[in-house]
N, C-alpha and C positions, 0 to 999 in steps of 0.2 A: 531807136526811140530815145529822146532826150530825157533828162531827169524830171523836167516839169511835166511832160506828157505822161511819164510813168506814174508820178505822183497823182496826177489828175485821174488816171485810169483806176488807181487803187482807191481813191476816194469815191469814184462813181460805183465801183464794185461794193464798197461798204454801204453806200446809199441804197443800192439794189437789195443787199442783204437785210438792211433795216426795214425797207418797205415790204419786202417779201415775207419776213417773219412777223410783220405787223398784222397779217391776216390771222395768225394764231391768237394774238392778243385781241383782235376784234371778235374772233369766234369765242374765246373764253369769256369775254365781257358780257356776252349774251346769256351767260349762266347766272348773272347777277342783276341785270336790268334790261329795259327795252332798248331797241336801236336808236330811237330818238334821243333819249337821255345820254346814252353812251356817246353819240356823236356830238351833242351839245357840250358835254364835259371835255372831250378831247380836243375839240376845235377851239374852245376858249383858251385851253393851255397852249395850243399851237399858235394862236394869234399873239398871245402875250410872249411866247418864246421867240418870236421874230423881232420884238421891240429892241433888245440889245444889239442885234445885228443891224437894224435900221440906224440906230444911234451911232454905231461904229462907222458904218458906211458914210453917213452924212458928215461925221467929223473928219473923214479923210478927203472930202471934196475941197477944191480950191475956193477961196473966198469969192462970193458973188455968183457961184454956180446956180443956174436957173433950173428949178425942179418943177414937176407938174403941180398946178394949183390943188389945194386940198379938196376943193369941190370935185375936181376931175377924178382924183384918187378915190374919193368916197363913192362917186357914181359908178365908176368902173368896178370897184371892189364889190359893190352891192349887187350888180348884175352877175358877176362871176360867182358871188356867193350864193345866189339863187340856183345857178346851174350846179354848183358844188353840193348844194343841199340835196337835190334830187338824185344826183349820182351817188353820193355817200349814203343816203338813207336807203335807197333800193339795194345797194350793195350790202349794207349792214343787215337789212331785213332778210336778204337772201341767205346770208351766212347763218341764219337761224335754221336753215333747212338743207344746207349743202356743206361741203368740206372746205377747209382753207385752201387746199391745193386746187380744187375746181374753181373756186372764186378768183384765185390768183391768175389762172390761165384765161378764164373767160373775161375778166376785167381787161386783160391785155388786148382783147379784140377791138378796143377803141381805136387802135391804129388802122383797123379795117374800115370802121364806120367814118373816120375823118374824111377819106376821099369820097365815100358815098354821099355824105352830107355836102361835101364840097361841090359835087356836080350841080346841086341846086343853087349854089352860089357862083356858078360859072367858072369854077376852078378846074384845071385839067391835070391829070396825073399820067405817068408813064407805065410801060408794060410791067415793070417790076412790082408796082403797087398792086395791079390786078392779079398777077400770078400769086403774089404773097397773100392776097385776100382769099383767093380760091383755096390755097393750102390751108389757111387759118379756118375757113368755114368747114372744110373737110375734116379737120382735126376736131372742131367743135362737135361735129356729128358723131365722131368716134367716142369722144369724151362724154358727151351728155345725152345723146339720143338713144333710147333703148330699141330693141328689136320690134317693139310695138309702135315705133315712131312717136314715142312720148318723151317729153323732157320734164325733169323734176322741177318742182315749184321754186326751189332755191336757185337752180342754175338759170331758170327763166328770169327771175328777178335780177340776178347779177348781170345777165345779158342785156336787159333793158337799161340797167345802170350804165353799161359801156356806151350806149347811145348818148347819154348825158355827159359822160366823160369826154366823148368825142366833140360834143358841142362846146364843152368847157375849153378843150384844146384850141378850137377855132376862134373862140371868143378872146382867149389869151393872145393868140397870134394877131388878132386885130387890134387889141388894146396896147400890146407891148412893142409894136413896131416903132423903132426909132427912139425909144425912151431909155433913160439911164437905168442901170441895175438897181439903184437904190429906190427908184420909183416903182420898179416891178415888185420889189419886196414890200414896199408900202402898200401897194394894191393887194398883195397876198395877204397881209395881215388884216386888212379890211374885209377881204372875202371870207377868211376864216372866222372872223368875228360875226359877220352876217350869217353865215351857215350855222354858227353856234346859237345865235339869237333865235332863228327860225326853229331850230331843232328843239331848243328848251321850251319855247312857247307851245309847240306842238306836243311835246312830252307832257307838259302840265295838263293839256286837254285830253290826250288819248292814252297815256300810260300811267300805271301806278308808280309812284315815286317813294322810296323809303331810304332812310339814312343807312340802314344795314346793307341795302343793295349797292349804294355808292361806296361804302367802306370796303365791302367784299370785292368790288371790282376795281379798286384803286390802282392795282399794278397794271392791268390792261389799259386803263385810262391814261396813266402816266406814260406808258410805252407808246400808246397811240398818239398822245398829244405832244410830249416832249421829244421822244426819239423819232417817231415817224414823220411828224410835221416840223418841229423846231430844229433838231439836229440834222436830220437827213436833208431837209430843204437847204439848210445852210451849206452842207457839204456839196450839194449839187451846184449851188450858185458859185462856190469857190472853185469846184473842179472844172466846170464847163468853160471857164475863162481860158484854160490851157488844153482842153481836150478837143480832138478832132470830132466832127459831128457823127461820122459813120461808126467809129469805134465806140462812141458814147452811146449811140442808139443800141448797139449790140449788147453792151454791158448793162444798160438799164432794163433791157428786155429780160435779163436773167432774174428780174424780180419774181416772175412767174415760177421759175425753177426753184428759187429759194422759198417761195410759198409752199410749194409741194413738199420740199425737203423738211421744212419746219413742221408742217402738218404731220408728216410721217414720224419725225423725231419726238415731238412734244404731245401730239394728240393721237398717235398710233393709227393715222389714216393710211389705208392701203389702196393702191391703184391696180386695176386689172391690166393685163397686157394690152387689151384694146384701148383702155384709157391712156396708158403710157404712150402708145403709138399716136393717139390723138393729140396729146400734149406735144409730142415731137413735131408733128405737123404744124400745130398752132405756133410753136416757138419759131420754127423755120419761116413760117409765113409772116409773122410779126416782124422778124428781123429783116426779111427781104423787102417788106413794104416800107421800112424806115430807111434802109441803106440805099435802095434803088427806087426812089419815089418817082 
């Protein structure tokens, strides 16, 4: 492994660590405010945090470089922002009733839903995807389904959010094909802003809003907005220029593991042997579905 690949893998590992531990911040944030207000605040920060990266990337382009028209960036960003809103809202709402560790692993099931939704779009996937999907679904059963064949409200909400994350991934694949990296980041900034706007409007209508709640949850908001969105996203963009796709997929899948570890370390969340076995199956299935698609 050369120095650039090693550096890229280290940055991706740091990205997965930040994203995984962000589930703790999201869980703690619910002690101070509703899920809509929390998402609105953190995605505003995330959108603004990408602006310096966009300016730096544009400054490094050769003179006369053709970029996507602003209208296209806004249109694609708004469509993605709507999918992001439903995924993040359901995930955040689910975190009110489940653990950070469970949410991390169940969210990762979006890699299973991507090929399932892709079937309706006439996309085809190999045996590795379907074996990985079967492993992940089996792990989900062990993690969340009780002996009475019931699933908790929180786990179910996060599971539905994974469907929207999968839709989000497919939309990104459609909009980002053949575009420059700086345009991808421009679209991301718009989608974060769109998600923030929808969340804040809905929060005004459906949730109690107080200054004490915002100040009490300022640290989770800052971590969720600046670290999880701004810094981690930037690290991912920088790292994936030099990283091989298969190792990158494996490393980023560790987000779920870091979520469980952070939940145990900071929130004293404990998993049963059955749940740990389920997490192992889910992680293996998620990795297989990405590495052998």
